[in-house]
N, C-alpha and C positions, 0 to 999 in steps of 0.2 A: 504494500500500500504506500502511495506517495505521501510523504510528510508535507505539511504546509510550507515548511522552509524550502523544500526542494522545488515546489511550485513557484514560490516567490523568487527563487534563484533564476527561473526561466524569464520572469518578468524583468528582473534586473539585467539579465543578459541581453534581452531584446532592447531594453532602453539605452544600451550603449550605442546603438545605431549602426554598428559595423555589419550587422546581419543584413542590412538593407542594400548593401553594395553588390553590384554585379559580380565582382571578382570573388567575393566571399561565397555567394550563392553557387557559382559555377564550380568552384573548388570543392564545395561540400557534395554537390551532385556527383562529381567525378570520383570522390572518395567512396561514396555509397556504391557506385557502379563497380569499382575495383574490389570492394569488400564482398559484394555478392558473387562476383566472378571467382574470387579466391575461396569462397565458401561453397562452391557448387556441389561438390560431392557430399559435404556435410548436410546441405539442404536436401539433396536427393534422399539421403538416409533418413532424415527426420520426417519428410513427407511420406515416405514409404511406411515408416513406423506408425504414423498417425492415421493414414488413409489408404495405404497400399497403392500409392501412385507409382507408376513406372517412370523411368527417367524421361522417356519421350513425352508422356503426358505432363510431367512437371515442366518440361521446357516449353510446351505449348501454352499451358495455363498458369504457370507460376514463374519460375526463374526467367525463361525467355520472354514472357509477357512483360515482366518488370524491366528487364534489360532494354527491350524495345521502347518502353515508355521513357526510360532514362535517356536513351540515344536521341529520341525525338525532342525531349525537353532541353537537353544540353545544346542541341543544334539550334533550337528556336528561341531560347530564353532571351537573348539580347533584344530580339524583335518584340517579344511580348512585353518587355519592361519599358520600352520607349513610350514617351508621351505621344498621344495621337491627336493630331490637329483635326478639328471639325469645322464645319461652316458656321458663320455667325448670321443671325437674323438681322433684318433691316433696322429694327428698333435700336440695336446695340452697335451698329456700324459706326466707326471703322475698327471696332475691337477685334481681338483674336480670341478664339475659343479652343481649348484643348482639354484632354483627359489624361490624368496621371494615375497609373495603377500603384497602389501602395499596400504594404502588408497589413494584415489584420492585427497581429500581435502574437499571443500565445494561444495555440489551438489544441484541441483534444481529438484524437482519432481512435475510434473503437472498432475492432475488427472481429469477424466471426471465425468459425473453425473450418469451414468447408474449403476455402482457398486461403489458408492462413497467411501465406507470404504475399500473394497478389493483393489481397484486399486490405492489407495493412500498409504495404510499401508503395502501392500505386497512389493512394491519396497522399502519402508522406512526400512523394516526389513533387506533387503539386504544391504542397504546403512549404516545402523547402525552396522551390523555385520562386514562390511568391514572397519569400523573405520572412517567414514566421519561425518562431520557436515552437516546438512540438512535444506534446505528451502522447506516447503510444500505449494503448491498452490492447494487448493481444488476448486471444481466447484461451482460457485455461483448459479447454477440451482438446486442443491440439498441442499438447504439452511439449512434445519433442521439437516441433517447428518453432514454438514460442521460445524455447531455450536457445535454439540456433539463431533466431533473429535477435534475441537479447544480446547474445555474444557479439554479433555483427555491430549492433548499435553502440554498445558500451566500449568496444575496442576501437571504434572509428570516430565517435563524436564526444564532445564534452557534455556532461549531464545537464549543464545549464542551457545547452542548445537543444538537445533532444533527450528526453527522459523516457525510459522504457519501464512500464509498470505491468506487473503480473498480479495474479490472485483472482479470487471470486468476483466476477464482474458485478454481481448483484450487491456486493458490499463496497467494492473498491470505487466504482464509478459514482454512486451517490455520495460517498464521502468526499471525493474530489469536487464534485459539482456544488455541494453544500458549503464548502469552505474556500472556494476559489472561483473567481469570475473569469472564465475563458472568453476569448474573443470570437470563437467559433467552435462548434462541435460537429464532428463528422462521424456518423454511426452507420454501420452496415450490419444487418441482422433481421430479426423477426419484427413483424408489425407490432405485436403486443409490447415488446421491449421498446420499440421505436416511440410508441405513444408515451411511455414513461419518461424517456429521455427528453422528448419534446416538451412535456408538461413541466419537468424540472427546469429545463433551460429557460422556459418562458418566465419563470419567477425572477430571473436576473436579466431578462431581455437579451439572452444570448442567441444569436442566429444559429440554425442547425441545417445540416444536410443529412437527409435520411435515405439510405439505400436499402429498401426493404424487399419484399418478395411478392407473392401472389400466385394465382393460378393462371399460368401462361398458356393460352389456347393455341392449337395448331390446326389450321384448316387445310384439308386436302380436297381440292375440287375435282369435279368429274373429268376435267381435261388435263389434270396433272400428270407429269411423268412419274408413274408409280414406283418404278425401280429406283430412280434417283431420290424420290421423296423418302422411301423406306430407308435407304442408306444414310441420308442426311439426318433424318429424325432419330434413327437408332444411334448414330455416332454421338450426337449431343445429349440425347436423353440418358444414355448409360455411361457417359463420361463421369468420372468420379463417383461411380455407382449411383448416378442420378441426384447427387447432393450438390445441385447447382441451381441458383436462384432463377436463371433464365432458361433452364431446361423445359422442353415442352411438358406441361403438366397433364394434358389430356389431348387426344386427337379427335377432331370432328371431321369425319370423312364422308363424302357423298355416297349414298347408299349403293349406287351403281358400281363403286370401286372398292367397297369395303373388303370383300373376300380377296380380291387381288392384292390389296395393300397388306392384309394380314399375312398372306402367303409370302409376300416379299419380305416382310419384317422378320418372319421366322427364319427364312433363308439367310437373311442378313445377320441375324444374331449368331447363327451357326458359323458363318464365315468370319465374323469378328472375334468371337470368343471360344469357338470350338464346341465340342459336345458337352464339356463341363466348364462353365465360366469360372468356377472356383479355382481351377488350375491355371487360368489365363493370367499372363503378366499384364494384360491390358484392362483388367476389370478389378476395381477397388473393393474396399470393405466399408461397412457402416461405421461411423465414428465411435459409437458406444452402445451399451445395452439399452439405455433409455430410448434412443432413436430406433434401435432394432425392434424393440417391443411395440413402439408406436406404428412403425411401418407394417409389422406383421398383422396388426389389427385391420388394415385396409383390405387384406386378402379375402375377407368375408363379405365385402361390399359388392361383389359381382362374381362372374365366372372366370376362372383362370384358364386361358387358352394356350398359354406357353409359360414355362417356368414355374415359379412358386416354391421351389426347393430352397431350404435355408439351413443354416448351422449357426446357432447362437454363440458357440465357443469360438468360431472363426469370424463372427460378426458378418456373416455372408448371407445375402439374399440374392437368389438367381434373378437375372433379368426377366421380368414378368410382364406379360401382356394380358389384359383383362377385357372381358366383354360382358354384355347383359348387366350393365352398371345400374345400381340403385341410385336414382338421381337425388334422393334426399339423404343419402348416406354420407358419412364423414369424408370419404374419398373425393366427393364432389364439392365439398365446402371448405376443406382444409388444403393447404399447400402440401403436396405429397413429399417432395424433397427426398426422393429415394428411387430405386430401380423398379418402379411399378408404373405401368402406362395404361390407363383406360382408353379404349377405342370405342367411339360412339358414332353412329351413322345419322345422317340427316338427308332429307329430300329437298327441303326448301330452306333458303337462307334464313328465313324467320325462325325456324326451329333451332338453328345453330346460334343465332343472336340471342334467343331467349335463355339458352344455357350460359352463354358468356356473360349476359347481364346479371346473372346471379352473383358473380364475383367481379364487379366492375373495376376498371382501370388496372388491368394486369401489368406487371413489369415488362413483359414481352408478348409479342404476338407474331405468329408465322402463318403464311399462306402459300400453298403450292398450287400454281395454276399457270396455264399457258396463255391465258386471256388477259389483255390489258384492261378490259372493261371490268372483269371480275377482280383483278388486282386493285383497281381504283375503288371499287365498291367496298371491299373489305378494309382497305387502309383508311378510307374516309368514314366508314360506318362504326368502327370500333375505336374507342379511346384507350390508348396504351402508352407505355414508356418509350419503347423502341422495338425494332423487330427486323424481320427478313422476308423477302419474297423468294420462294424456291430454295430456302435454306433455313437453318435454325441456329440460334444462339451466337453465331459468329460475328454479328454486328458489333459486339463489344470488343473485338480484337482490332478494330480500326480506330486508332486514336484521333482520327479526324472527325469522328462522330461523337456527339455527346452521349453519355450513358447515364440513365437515371429513370426513375419512375414518376408516377403522378397519383394523387389521391392516396389510397391505402398502400400503394406500392412504392411510395417515397416522394421526396421533394428535393429538388436540386440535381445538378448534373456534374460529371467529371470525365476524365480521360483527356490527355493531350492539353491543348490550350484551355479547355473547359475546366480542368483541374486548377490551373493557374488562376483563372477567373473566380472560381469558387473560394479560393483562399486569399483573394485580393479585394480591396475596396477601390472602385474607380472614382477618383476625385475629379469633379468638374470645375474647371477654372475659366473665367472670362477676364481677359486683360484689356483694359481700356486705356487709350492714350490721353494725354492731358493737353495736347496741342490743339484739339478741337473740342469745344464744349458749348454746343448751340443752346441758346436760351429756350428754344421751343420745347425742350425736354422738361422744363421746370415750370412750376406754378407762377402766375395764375394761368389756367388752361382755357379760360373762356374764349369761345369762338374757334377752337382748334379741333372740334370733334371730327369733322370730315378729314382733316389731316391725319389725326390719330387712327381713324378707320383705315386710311390708306396705308399707314405705316404698319399697323398691327393687324394682320389678316393671315 
């Protein structure tokens, strides 16, 4: 647990002003990159211990993802930091107008267990780039990765600049928030905990970014390429054993293509993970027994048409496809967050919309179709955070796209320049010359209404 004097030390460090300089920021980002690269094997081992992630999956979703984010940030930082000149309206001419990005101060970043490296260090990169001091709170449920990250941070940075905090989040986070005023809080995790963070932050008027979850639908239209759809849905749904906030939570497939899609999904699972996914190096494990038991409960909410085998000792649940779903069951009202995929057919768009509307504002949305008209219909009809057409989940790998939810799936965005913006305040400045000071701008205004209407419009 962070002591109050440790938190105050970050404020003192920030107030020195050195952290705001470009040379300082770029040096720290390069140090972080070198530390991650030097700890590559240690991070692989930790992520395997926590979640049974292969080195290849780690590189795609953890180490490599973070390195890519760092490379982009290091390359673009000087441009992001520059003041931006904007136009000036007629009323204020001949003034100059510009925007200066400035750091927020001391920020708190709280990460979950499912992508413990990615979801802690990616926002950290944005916070460092923007010139802030940072408190990092890792998830206690991914203990091995937390220990590896703590070592990286403490061996690389001064504790007054970046402070790494461990422990029970339910105790540690409220203690910090009750005793210290952060300038921003960035939280990734469940909606229920997000509400608690939001409420607590509001007491001190602390702004927050909430990256939450939700039930992300996947539409497979009658004109979709079924073989491609099956491969892309299976790849992302069962990555990290389904423990991904943007994984397709359920599939809504046109009734005319359901049988074909299910057949292709079964073939795809076999080609991806073999006859026994438990033995596959590319299929992970459930994080702990609590999550295992929760997931097992969903198997009674419909008919298992593929998979369903499990082993609690190994925290293993086989990739599972389900049909004949009970629409009022927990599996259709709670985020699954595991290797179980309900498949539901629809004949008319309104049927699918009615199901989606039961869990509004999903974090992600996916549609597979060959029709531009159908693509436009779905993208405009459903409110969601972000998504893909003819793919799933991979939109978050493009740092040129903002990532974030809306409503119950979150507030705020990050990745790439959007991370820099999240951890910055954009200060608006209007600079007026003194060599011109027309009296028409000053009282008395009598008789100038038409002139003012011409100027201000």
